[in-house]
Backbone as JSON, one array per atom type, in Angstrom:
{
  "sequence": "MSTHPEEPTATPPAGTNYLDLGITLALHNWPALTLAVQSLWGGPTSVDKRDWLCGAISEMLATRPETDSYDLEDVLVQVMTDEFDVDVDDESAAAVADQIMEMKAQTERGEYAGIQHIGRRGRGMGEEDSDDDEDEEDEEDGAMDVDMDDAGAPALVRAPREKVEPEVDDDGFTTVVSKKRR",
  "N": [[28.9, 5.51, -23.16], [26.71, 6.66, -22.27], [25.34, 9.8, -21.4], [25.01, 10.63, -18.88], [26.84, 10.64, -16.12], [27.23, 8.05, -13.86], [27.75, 7.39, -10.52], [28.88, 4.79, -8.57], [27.65, 3.82, -5.38], [29.83, 3.43, -3.06], [30.25, 3.57, -0.35], [28.33, 3.1, 2.61], [25.32, 4.95, 3.38], [25.28, 7.69, 5.75], [23.23, 7.32, 7.54], [22.98, 4.57, 7.78], [25.31, 3.88, 9.16], [24.82, 5.24, 11.57], [22.49, 3.92, 12.38], [23.48, 1.33, 12.77], [25.18, 1.89, 14.92], [23.26, 2.72, 16.77], [21.78, 0.33, 17.12], [23.76, -1.25, 18.27], [24.23, 0.21, 20.64], [21.69, 0.03, 21.86], [21.48, -2.73, 22.33], [23.73, -3.17, 23.94], [22.96, -1.75, 26.15], [20.84, -3.13, 27.14], [19.61, -4.61, 29.9], [19.12, -7.42, 30.38], [20.55, -8.76, 28.34], [23.1, -7.73, 28.79], [23.67, -8.71, 31.37], [23.63, -11.45, 30.78], [25.81, -11.65, 29.03], [27.95, -10.68, 30.61], [27.91, -12.6, 32.62], [28.6, -14.79, 31.24], [26.72, -16.59, 30.21], [26.26, -17.43, 27.71], [28.4, -18.94, 27.21], [32.0, -19.05, 26.65], [32.13, -17.48, 24.41], [30.36, -15.39, 24.62], [30.5, -12.56, 24.31], [31.12, -12.38, 21.61], [28.79, -13.47, 20.57], [26.91, -11.52, 21.24], [27.88, -9.41, 19.69], [27.58, -10.56, 17.15], [24.78, -10.67, 17.11], [24.15, -7.93, 17.0], [25.06, -7.31, 14.39], [23.47, -9.09, 12.92], [20.89, -8.11, 13.34], [21.11, -5.6, 12.18], [21.57, -6.37, 9.51], [19.18, -7.73, 9.01], [17.29, -5.65, 9.17], [18.13, -4.16, 7.02], [17.85, -5.86, 4.81], [15.29, -6.82, 4.93], [12.9, -4.86, 4.72], [10.29, -4.84, 5.58], [10.25, -5.62, 8.18], [9.04, -5.39, 11.47], [8.54, -4.07, 14.84], [7.53, -6.22, 16.3], [8.45, -8.48, 14.93], [11.17, -8.1, 15.33], [11.31, -8.21, 18.13], [10.65, -10.91, 18.49], [12.93, -12.11, 17.38], [14.91, -11.19, 19.15], [14.09, -12.39, 21.59], [14.23, -15.09, 20.85], [16.98, -15.41, 20.27], [18.09, -14.86, 22.77], [17.1, -17.02, 24.18], [18.07, -19.27, 22.71], [20.87, -18.82, 22.44], [21.85, -17.86, 24.9], [20.5, -19.17, 26.83], [18.4, -18.0, 28.27], [15.3, -17.03, 29.43], [13.4, -14.47, 28.45], [11.07, -12.69, 29.9], [10.1, -10.29, 30.75], [9.14, -8.21, 29.28], [11.16, -6.6, 28.34], [12.46, -7.14, 25.97], [10.63, -6.31, 24.07], [10.67, -3.57, 24.54], [13.31, -2.94, 23.8], [13.23, -3.68, 21.11], [11.32, -1.84, 20.17], [12.74, 0.52, 20.64], [14.91, 0.22, 18.86], [13.55, 0.16, 16.42], [12.48, 2.74, 16.42], [14.84, 4.21, 16.27], [15.62, 3.41, 13.73], [13.61, 4.61, 12.2], [14.21, 7.28, 12.75], [16.81, 7.54, 11.62], [16.19, 7.13, 8.97], [14.88, 9.46, 8.44], [16.94, 11.17, 8.54], [17.73, 12.05, 11.0], [19.93, 12.17, 13.57], [20.6, 12.91, 16.09], [19.33, 11.82, 18.36], [20.42, 9.23, 18.59], [23.08, 9.91, 18.93], [22.86, 11.17, 21.38], [22.12, 9.03, 23.06], [24.45, 7.55, 22.9], [26.31, 9.3, 24.13], [25.13, 9.55, 26.67], [25.09, 6.89, 27.51], [27.8, 6.34, 27.69], [28.6, 7.82, 29.84], [27.4, 6.78, 32.1], [28.03, 5.11, 35.05], [30.78, 4.75, 34.64], [32.85, 5.58, 36.33], [35.3, 4.59, 37.1], [36.74, 4.53, 34.82], [39.65, 4.66, 32.8], [39.96, 6.21, 30.64], [40.47, 9.22, 29.73], [39.76, 10.73, 27.59], [37.1, 10.67, 26.93], [35.31, 12.83, 27.57], [36.19, 14.88, 25.9], [35.83, 13.69, 23.4], [33.09, 13.52, 23.14], [32.08, 15.72, 21.88], [32.48, 15.18, 19.23], [30.52, 13.45, 18.52], [28.81, 10.27, 18.69], [30.05, 8.25, 17.32], [32.42, 7.0, 17.94], [32.3, 5.14, 19.99], [33.6, 2.77, 22.15], [33.17, -0.54, 22.53], [34.26, -3.14, 23.09], [34.55, -5.22, 24.92], [33.07, -7.39, 27.44], [32.62, -5.82, 29.67], [32.11, -3.37, 28.68], [29.47, -2.28, 28.29], [27.89, 0.55, 29.43], [25.94, 0.51, 31.23], [25.2, 0.41, 34.47], [23.44, -0.71, 36.71], [21.33, -1.8, 39.4], [20.83, -5.2, 38.97], [17.96, -6.26, 37.24], [15.73, -8.73, 37.75], [14.26, -11.1, 35.56], [12.39, -12.89, 36.21], [10.04, -13.38, 38.76], [11.26, -13.66, 42.03], [11.2, -16.64, 44.01], [9.82, -16.82, 47.15], [9.95, -18.42, 50.19], [7.9, -19.61, 53.0], [9.39, -18.89, 55.24], [10.69, -16.66, 54.48], [12.89, -16.91, 52.88], [14.67, -16.72, 49.82], [14.44, -18.62, 46.92], [16.98, -19.72, 44.88], [17.32, -20.22, 41.52], [18.89, -21.86, 38.9], [19.59, -20.45, 35.72], [19.55, -22.24, 33.67], [17.78, -24.15, 34.45], [15.33, -23.06, 34.27]],
  "CA": [[28.0, 6.01, -24.15], [25.69, 7.42, -21.56], [25.73, 11.18, -21.14], [24.83, 10.86, -17.45], [27.79, 9.85, -15.34], [26.65, 7.47, -12.66], [28.78, 6.96, -9.6], [28.4, 3.76, -7.65], [27.73, 4.19, -3.97], [30.75, 2.47, -2.45], [30.14, 3.64, 1.1], [26.94, 3.17, 3.04], [24.93, 6.28, 3.81], [25.53, 7.99, 7.16], [22.13, 6.76, 8.32], [23.28, 3.16, 8.05], [26.31, 3.86, 10.23], [24.16, 5.63, 12.81], [21.58, 2.85, 12.78], [24.32, 0.27, 13.33], [25.59, 2.36, 16.23], [22.07, 2.69, 17.63], [21.51, -1.07, 17.43], [24.8, -1.67, 19.21], [23.98, 0.85, 21.93], [20.47, -0.53, 22.45], [21.76, -4.08, 22.83], [24.68, -3.07, 25.05], [22.27, -1.16, 27.29], [19.74, -4.01, 27.53], [20.09, -5.29, 31.11], [19.08, -8.87, 30.26], [21.67, -9.21, 27.51], [24.33, -7.35, 29.47], [23.89, -9.69, 32.43], [23.94, -12.73, 30.15], [27.17, -11.58, 28.49], [28.9, -10.57, 31.72], [27.89, -13.85, 33.37], [29.02, -15.82, 30.29], [25.67, -17.58, 30.05], [26.37, -17.94, 26.35], [29.69, -19.59, 27.12], [33.16, -18.16, 26.51], [31.96, -16.61, 23.24], [29.19, -14.54, 24.86], [30.72, -11.25, 23.71], [31.0, -12.57, 20.16], [27.37, -13.69, 20.26], [26.25, -10.21, 21.29], [28.33, -8.67, 18.5], [26.9, -11.18, 16.02], [23.38, -10.24, 17.15], [24.11, -6.56, 16.49], [25.18, -7.37, 12.93], [22.32, -9.8, 12.35], [19.74, -7.19, 13.36], [21.38, -4.6, 11.15], [21.35, -7.0, 8.21], [17.76, -8.02, 8.88], [16.59, -4.41, 8.88], [18.53, -3.69, 5.69], [17.4, -6.75, 3.74], [13.86, -7.08, 5.07], [12.33, -3.58, 5.17], [8.97, -5.05, 6.18], [10.44, -5.99, 9.58], [8.47, -4.46, 12.44], [9.06, -4.29, 16.19], [7.14, -7.55, 16.75], [9.42, -9.41, 14.34], [12.45, -7.88, 16.0], [11.17, -8.75, 19.48], [10.73, -12.37, 18.38], [14.33, -12.45, 17.15], [15.64, -10.96, 20.4], [13.71, -13.43, 22.56], [14.74, -16.37, 20.36], [18.43, -15.44, 20.43], [18.37, -14.96, 24.21], [16.79, -18.4, 24.58], [18.95, -20.23, 22.04], [22.31, -18.56, 22.59], [22.22, -17.55, 26.28], [19.66, -19.99, 27.71], [17.68, -17.05, 29.13], [13.91, -16.74, 29.06], [13.11, -13.06, 28.69], [9.62, -12.55, 30.01], [9.83, -9.04, 31.46], [8.78, -7.2, 28.27], [12.3, -5.76, 27.97], [12.77, -7.37, 24.55], [9.73, -5.44, 23.31], [11.16, -2.2, 24.68], [14.52, -2.82, 22.98], [12.79, -3.72, 19.71], [10.7, -0.54, 19.89], [13.81, 1.52, 20.6], [15.66, 0.04, 17.62], [12.69, 0.57, 15.29], [12.41, 4.2, 16.46], [16.12, 4.69, 15.73], [15.57, 3.17, 12.29], [12.78, 5.68, 11.63], [14.96, 8.54, 12.86], [17.89, 7.59, 10.64], [15.58, 7.27, 7.65], [14.54, 10.89, 8.29], [18.18, 11.93, 8.62], [17.86, 12.56, 12.36], [20.92, 11.36, 14.25], [20.86, 13.47, 17.42], [18.85, 10.9, 19.39], [21.41, 8.16, 18.74], [24.27, 10.54, 19.51], [22.56, 11.41, 22.8], [22.18, 7.73, 23.74], [25.87, 7.21, 22.97], [26.95, 10.12, 25.16], [24.53, 9.2, 27.96], [25.55, 5.55, 27.87], [29.22, 6.35, 28.02], [28.83, 8.49, 31.11], [26.78, 6.09, 33.22], [28.73, 4.04, 35.73], [32.16, 4.56, 34.22], [33.7, 6.42, 37.16], [36.62, 4.0, 37.19], [37.32, 4.48, 33.49], [40.93, 5.33, 32.68], [39.95, 6.89, 29.35], [40.15, 10.62, 29.99], [39.38, 11.38, 26.35], [35.66, 10.57, 26.72], [34.63, 14.11, 27.6], [36.56, 15.61, 24.7], [35.29, 13.0, 22.23], [31.64, 13.65, 23.06], [31.75, 16.76, 20.92], [32.56, 14.59, 17.9], [29.4, 12.54, 18.3], [28.9, 8.97, 19.35], [30.53, 7.24, 16.39], [33.64, 6.37, 18.38], [32.07, 4.41, 21.22], [34.36, 1.53, 22.17], [32.46, -1.54, 23.32], [34.83, -4.39, 22.63], [34.55, -6.31, 25.88], [31.81, -7.57, 28.16], [32.46, -4.76, 30.64], [31.92, -2.11, 27.99], [28.2, -1.61, 28.44], [27.98, 1.52, 30.49], [24.79, 0.35, 32.1], [25.54, -0.16, 35.76], [22.28, -0.6, 37.57], [21.03, -3.04, 40.12], [20.23, -6.09, 37.97], [16.53, -6.52, 37.36], [15.43, -10.1, 37.41], [13.18, -11.27, 34.62], [11.42, -13.78, 36.81], [9.79, -13.07, 40.16], [11.93, -14.64, 42.9], [10.32, -17.45, 44.84], [10.11, -16.63, 48.57], [9.2, -19.43, 50.96], [7.19, -19.11, 54.19], [10.35, -18.35, 56.19], [11.26, -15.44, 53.93], [14.09, -17.2, 52.1], [14.48, -16.7, 48.37], [14.99, -19.77, 46.23], [17.8, -19.36, 43.73], [17.19, -21.24, 40.5], [19.8, -21.66, 37.79], [18.93, -20.04, 34.47], [19.41, -23.41, 32.81], [16.68, -24.97, 34.93], [14.07, -22.34, 34.09]],
  "C": [[26.87, 6.81, -23.54], [26.21, 8.82, -21.29], [25.59, 11.53, -19.67], [25.82, 10.01, -16.67], [27.12, 9.36, -14.06], [27.78, 6.96, -11.78], [28.2, 5.89, -8.69], [28.56, 4.23, -6.21], [28.55, 3.13, -3.25], [30.63, 2.47, -0.93], [28.67, 3.73, 1.49], [26.58, 4.58, 3.47], [25.15, 6.44, 5.31], [24.45, 7.37, 8.04], [22.36, 5.31, 8.69], [24.28, 3.05, 9.19], [25.68, 4.21, 11.57], [23.19, 4.56, 13.29], [22.36, 1.69, 13.38], [24.78, 0.64, 14.73], [24.42, 2.29, 17.21], [21.71, 1.28, 18.05], [22.5, -1.56, 18.48], [24.55, -1.08, 20.59], [22.76, 0.26, 22.62], [20.74, -1.91, 23.04], [22.74, -4.07, 24.0], [24.02, -2.51, 26.3], [21.07, -1.98, 27.75], [20.2, -4.83, 28.73], [20.11, -6.82, 30.99], [20.26, -9.4, 29.46], [23.0, -8.89, 28.18], [24.67, -8.35, 30.58], [24.28, -11.05, 31.85], [25.37, -12.75, 29.62], [28.19, -11.54, 29.62], [29.0, -11.86, 32.53], [28.32, -15.05, 32.52], [28.0, -16.94, 30.15], [25.65, -18.14, 28.64], [27.69, -18.64, 26.13], [30.81, -18.58, 26.94], [33.05, -17.21, 25.31], [30.76, -15.67, 23.39], [29.33, -13.17, 24.21], [30.56, -11.34, 22.19], [29.55, -12.77, 19.75], [26.6, -12.38, 20.28], [26.62, -9.4, 20.05], [27.67, -9.22, 17.24], [25.44, -10.73, 15.96], [23.23, -8.81, 16.63], [24.14, -6.55, 14.96], [23.99, -8.05, 12.28], [21.09, -8.91, 12.31], [19.91, -6.13, 12.3], [21.09, -5.16, 9.76], [19.87, -7.28, 7.97], [16.98, -6.76, 8.51], [16.91, -3.89, 7.48], [17.94, -4.55, 4.58], [15.91, -7.06, 3.79], [13.17, -5.82, 5.59], [10.95, -3.72, 5.8], [9.05, -5.43, 7.66], [9.82, -4.93, 10.49], [8.98, -4.81, 13.83], [8.66, -5.66, 16.74], [8.09, -8.62, 16.21], [10.75, -9.33, 15.08], [12.41, -8.42, 17.43], [11.29, -10.27, 19.46], [12.18, -12.82, 18.2], [15.12, -12.3, 18.45], [15.36, -12.05, 21.43], [14.3, -14.77, 22.14], [16.25, -16.48, 20.56], [18.8, -15.57, 21.91], [18.14, -16.4, 24.69], [17.82, -19.37, 24.0], [20.42, -20.05, 22.38], [22.75, -18.36, 24.04], [21.42, -18.35, 27.31], [18.92, -19.13, 28.73], [16.27, -16.87, 28.58], [13.6, -15.3, 29.44], [11.6, -12.9, 28.71], [9.23, -11.28, 30.76], [9.47, -7.88, 30.52], [9.95, -6.32, 27.85], [12.69, -5.96, 26.51], [11.89, -6.49, 23.67], [10.21, -3.99, 23.37], [12.4, -1.96, 23.83], [14.15, -2.81, 21.5], [12.16, -2.39, 19.31], [11.75, 0.55, 19.75], [14.59, 1.43, 19.28], [14.82, 0.49, 16.42], [12.53, 2.1, 15.26], [13.7, 4.8, 15.92], [16.18, 4.5, 14.23], [14.76, 4.28, 11.62], [13.51, 7.02, 11.67], [16.04, 8.63, 11.8], [17.35, 7.72, 9.22], [15.17, 8.72, 7.38], [15.78, 11.77, 8.35], [18.4, 12.56, 9.99], [18.78, 11.64, 13.15], [21.17, 11.8, 15.69], [20.43, 12.52, 18.54], [19.85, 9.78, 19.65], [22.68, 8.72, 19.35], [24.06, 10.75, 21.01], [22.65, 10.11, 23.6], [23.65, 7.32, 23.92], [26.58, 8.0, 24.05], [26.43, 9.76, 26.54], [25.04, 7.85, 28.42], [26.99, 5.52, 28.3], [29.46, 6.94, 29.4], [28.3, 7.74, 32.31], [27.69, 5.01, 33.77], [30.16, 3.81, 35.31], [33.1, 5.44, 35.02], [35.13, 5.9, 37.2], [37.31, 3.92, 35.83], [38.63, 5.23, 33.45], [41.04, 6.07, 31.35], [39.5, 8.32, 29.55], [39.69, 11.37, 28.74], [37.87, 11.42, 26.14], [34.98, 11.93, 26.66], [34.94, 14.93, 26.34], [35.92, 15.0, 23.46], [33.8, 13.18, 22.08], [31.23, 14.72, 22.06], [31.72, 16.22, 19.49], [31.4, 13.68, 17.59], [29.69, 11.19, 18.92], [29.52, 7.9, 18.46], [31.77, 6.5, 16.89], [33.48, 5.64, 19.7], [32.79, 3.08, 21.13], [33.67, 0.55, 23.1], [32.96, -2.92, 22.93], [34.79, -5.52, 23.64], [33.26, -6.35, 26.66], [31.58, -6.48, 29.18], [32.13, -3.43, 29.99], [30.54, -1.5, 28.15], [28.24, -0.69, 29.65], [26.84, 1.4, 31.48], [25.22, -0.33, 33.39], [24.39, 0.16, 36.7], [22.17, -1.87, 38.38], [20.35, -3.96, 39.12], [18.75, -6.33, 38.26], [16.28, -7.94, 36.89], [14.23, -10.16, 36.48], [12.05, -12.1, 35.21], [11.26, -13.39, 38.28], [10.5, -14.1, 41.02], [10.9, -15.38, 43.76], [10.74, -17.29, 46.3], [9.27, -17.63, 49.35], [8.58, -18.8, 52.2], [8.13, -18.48, 55.21], [11.02, -17.09, 55.69], [12.54, -15.65, 53.13], [13.75, -17.24, 50.62], [15.16, -17.9, 47.76], [15.74, -19.3, 45.0], [17.75, -20.52, 42.75], [18.12, -20.89, 39.35], [19.01, -21.29, 36.54], [18.69, -21.25, 33.58], [18.23, -24.28, 33.22], [15.33, -24.29, 34.74], [13.45, -22.68, 32.77]]
}
C-alpha cells in the first residue's frame, strides 16, 4: 500500500567488510598476539581464539557505537590476560586499539585505501618462502582476499619484542620466566 518501495539491506555495506578486514589485519600484525598464537599460549585453540577476538571486536564496534580506543584497549588487554595468560604492558594494545579506531573512522568516511595498503604491505612482509605465486597479481584486486587461516599466516616476521624487561643478573645472564608465572 506504500508508494515508496523499500528494499531491505540484506548485505552489509562495503565499509563493514573493510572494517572487519582491518580488524583482522591489525590483530594478525600485533606482535604480542602473534607470538601468543604461534606459541600456543592459549592452548591448542589459540588460532580460534584470535579469530573469535576479531569477530568480537567487530560486533562490539557495530553494536556499541560509543566504544572508544580506551574501551577497545581494555578488551584487548583483558583477552590477552584471560585467553593467552599474557600481561601486555608495552603499550602495544593501545596502539592496536588506536589503529582499529582509525580504520573505523576511515570506513565511516568511505575511505578504504588505508586498509587495502595494510593488507598489501602485510602480505609482502616476511613471506619469501610463500608458495602462493598469485599474491602479486591479487594485490591489484585489493586486500579483501587475504588468507590468514593458520597461526603462521600473520605476515609479521620481526624479531619478537618482549613486553617485559628481561632480568639480567650481575654475571650478565638473563633470567627466563614463564609467561604463566608473570
